[in-house]
Backbone as JSON, one array per atom type, in Angstrom:
{
  "sequence": "MEYLYSNKTKLSPAYILELFMLSHQYRINSLKYRCEHYISEHLDEDTVLPVLQIASVYNSKVLKNQCLEIIKKHYEAVVTGEE",
  "N": [[60.95, 184.16, -16.03], [60.75, 185.54, -19.05], [62.27, 184.41, -19.68], [62.19, 181.26, -20.49], [59.77, 181.77, -22.35], [61.97, 183.42, -24.26], [64.07, 182.48, -24.11], [65.78, 184.36, -23.7], [67.1, 186.55, -21.14], [68.11, 189.31, -19.02], [70.6, 190.25, -17.2], [71.76, 190.53, -14.12], [73.68, 191.5, -11.56], [72.38, 192.67, -9.1], [69.91, 190.52, -8.52], [71.19, 188.5, -9.58], [72.39, 185.5, -7.9], [69.66, 184.34, -6.66], [68.76, 184.13, -9.17], [70.13, 182.22, -10.19], [69.62, 180.29, -8.32], [66.91, 179.38, -8.47], [67.34, 178.52, -11.08], [68.45, 176.42, -11.0], [66.71, 174.92, -8.93], [64.49, 174.35, -10.71], [65.58, 172.9, -13.06], [67.08, 174.3, -15.24], [68.98, 174.51, -17.37], [70.47, 175.9, -19.36], [70.16, 178.56, -18.56], [71.37, 178.24, -16.07], [73.78, 177.86, -16.58], [74.26, 180.26, -18.08], [74.27, 181.74, -15.83], [76.34, 181.1, -13.47], [78.07, 181.23, -14.94], [78.5, 184.42, -15.39], [78.27, 184.96, -13.2], [80.86, 184.26, -12.29], [82.37, 185.77, -13.83], [82.4, 188.4, -12.66], [82.46, 188.11, -9.8], [84.38, 188.48, -7.0], [86.8, 189.49, -3.85], [84.88, 190.18, -2.04], [82.61, 189.03, -2.53], [83.51, 186.68, -3.13], [82.89, 184.73, -0.13], [80.33, 184.28, 0.23], [79.33, 183.24, -2.24], [80.63, 181.09, -2.45], [79.66, 179.19, -0.63], [76.74, 179.28, -1.53], [77.4, 177.76, -3.97], [78.42, 175.77, -3.39], [76.05, 174.38, -1.67], [74.35, 174.32, -4.36], [75.62, 172.58, -5.77], [77.93, 173.22, -7.78], [80.32, 173.04, -9.88], [81.93, 174.71, -11.82], [81.4, 177.15, -9.98], [82.67, 176.53, -7.3], [85.27, 176.46, -7.82], [85.82, 178.25, -9.15], [85.5, 179.95, -7.0], [87.71, 179.14, -5.18], [89.82, 179.64, -6.43], [90.21, 182.6, -6.24], [90.09, 182.77, -3.52], [92.51, 181.32, -2.97], [94.18, 183.58, -4.39], [94.07, 186.07, -3.44], [93.74, 186.06, -0.75], [94.21, 187.0, 2.08], [92.87, 189.47, 1.43], [90.24, 188.06, 1.47], [89.97, 186.99, 3.87], [90.96, 188.93, 5.83], [89.06, 190.94, 4.93], [90.38, 193.46, 3.84], [91.87, 195.17, 1.61]],
  "CA": [[59.87, 183.7, -16.82], [60.89, 185.72, -19.92], [64.0, 183.08, -20.07], [61.56, 180.52, -20.4], [59.33, 181.94, -23.88], [62.13, 184.27, -25.44], [65.65, 182.41, -24.28], [66.73, 185.58, -23.45], [66.96, 187.42, -20.18], [68.85, 190.28, -18.78], [71.42, 189.67, -15.95], [72.13, 192.18, -13.34], [74.28, 191.55, -10.05], [70.72, 192.63, -8.17], [69.07, 189.73, -9.23], [71.6, 186.64, -9.96], [72.1, 184.73, -7.3], [68.83, 184.35, -6.86], [67.86, 183.44, -10.83], [70.91, 181.1, -9.91], [68.93, 179.55, -7.5], [65.96, 179.41, -9.52], [67.2, 177.63, -12.46], [68.88, 174.94, -10.54], [65.47, 174.2, -8.72], [63.49, 174.11, -11.65], [66.39, 172.7, -13.56], [66.81, 175.06, -16.4], [70.43, 174.01, -17.45], [70.98, 176.32, -19.83], [70.03, 179.29, -18.04], [72.11, 178.07, -15.13], [75.01, 177.75, -17.06], [74.87, 181.5, -18.12], [74.29, 182.62, -14.46], [77.71, 180.81, -13.15], [79.61, 182.35, -16.0], [77.62, 185.81, -15.21], [79.23, 184.96, -11.24], [82.4, 184.19, -12.41], [83.25, 186.51, -14.06], [81.82, 189.32, -11.28], [83.18, 187.28, -8.69], [86.1, 189.08, -6.36], [87.08, 189.26, -2.93], [83.86, 190.77, -1.09], [81.36, 188.09, -2.6], [83.4, 185.26, -3.2], [82.09, 183.3, 0.37], [78.54, 183.65, 0.04], [79.15, 182.37, -3.21], [81.19, 179.66, -2.57], [78.58, 178.56, -0.12], [75.84, 178.86, -2.76], [78.04, 176.86, -4.94], [78.44, 174.01, -2.25], [75.17, 173.82, -1.42], [73.8, 173.49, -5.13], [76.59, 172.04, -6.51], [78.51, 174.35, -9.03], [81.9, 172.78, -9.73], [82.68, 176.01, -11.88], [81.51, 178.49, -8.89], [84.02, 176.67, -6.59], [86.48, 175.8, -8.13], [86.28, 179.92, -9.27], [85.72, 180.96, -5.69], [88.69, 178.82, -4.46], [90.96, 180.29, -7.15], [90.28, 184.01, -5.9], [90.29, 182.54, -2.36], [94.57, 181.16, -3.21], [95.05, 184.4, -5.0], [93.27, 187.19, -2.69], [93.6, 185.38, 0.57], [94.7, 188.38, 3.35], [91.61, 190.54, 2.19], [89.02, 187.73, 1.76], [90.11, 186.6, 5.82], [90.5, 190.39, 6.59], [87.99, 192.06, 4.91], [90.52, 194.66, 3.03], [93.02, 194.8, 0.25]],
  "C": [[59.84, 184.18, -18.3], [62.12, 184.74, -20.6], [62.89, 181.65, -21.06], [61.08, 180.41, -22.59], [60.45, 182.5, -24.84], [64.07, 182.75, -25.13], [66.6, 183.29, -24.19], [66.54, 186.37, -21.6], [68.44, 188.47, -19.87], [69.58, 189.86, -17.43], [72.57, 190.57, -15.62], [72.41, 191.11, -11.8], [72.87, 191.82, -8.3], [70.24, 191.56, -8.01], [69.92, 188.03, -9.18], [71.94, 185.23, -8.98], [71.03, 183.95, -6.65], [67.97, 183.31, -7.82], [68.72, 182.27, -11.32], [70.61, 180.11, -9.89], [68.23, 178.51, -8.42], [65.97, 178.28, -10.54], [67.89, 176.22, -12.29], [67.52, 174.02, -9.67], [64.7, 173.81, -9.82], [64.49, 174.07, -12.86], [66.29, 173.16, -15.49], [68.31, 174.86, -16.54], [71.0, 175.07, -18.42], [70.94, 178.03, -19.49], [71.26, 178.89, -16.59], [72.87, 177.74, -15.02], [75.38, 179.3, -17.19], [74.94, 182.01, -16.78], [75.59, 182.1, -13.25], [78.9, 181.31, -14.14], [79.34, 184.01, -15.77], [78.82, 186.29, -13.75], [80.15, 185.56, -11.33], [83.02, 185.25, -12.55], [82.79, 187.97, -13.37], [82.24, 189.1, -10.2], [84.54, 188.34, -7.88], [85.99, 188.94, -4.32], [85.98, 189.63, -2.01], [82.57, 189.37, -1.67], [81.94, 186.36, -2.57], [83.59, 183.94, -1.86], [81.05, 183.21, 0.7], [78.1, 183.42, -1.12], [79.48, 181.78, -3.27], [80.03, 179.34, -1.45], [77.72, 178.6, -1.04], [76.49, 177.8, -3.56], [77.98, 176.17, -4.43], [76.95, 173.77, -2.62], [73.94, 173.16, -2.94], [74.68, 172.73, -6.26], [77.27, 172.09, -7.91], [80.18, 174.1, -8.84], [82.62, 174.36, -10.24], [82.05, 177.06, -11.04], [81.89, 177.79, -7.89], [85.18, 176.63, -6.94], [87.27, 177.41, -8.34], [86.61, 180.57, -7.98], [87.41, 180.76, -4.97], [89.78, 179.47, -4.82], [91.13, 182.12, -6.75], [90.75, 184.02, -4.72], [92.3, 182.46, -2.03], [94.64, 182.93, -3.51], [95.73, 186.31, -3.83], [93.57, 186.37, -0.24], [93.37, 186.38, 1.87], [93.08, 189.2, 2.77], [90.47, 189.72, 2.36], [89.05, 187.17, 3.41], [89.65, 187.96, 6.48], [89.16, 191.24, 6.17], [88.73, 193.09, 3.95], [91.53, 193.96, 2.4], [94.01, 195.17, 0.64]]
}
């Protein structure tokens, strides 16, 4: 709600995926863009698979491409859950 009035919000890993999905649902593209970039910057081997699933459902090419890059670079760690 804060974003709608001020065009500002604090992004946090605790709720970023939910905020991304809501911004898509309510077609708040500027917020969706900010969420995509925040998620991309904080993506790692532990979060890549759930994010890839969400990116596919919500048709986010930015996140899909970033996820695929992480998977290519760290395939073994992603598959086994170990580094």
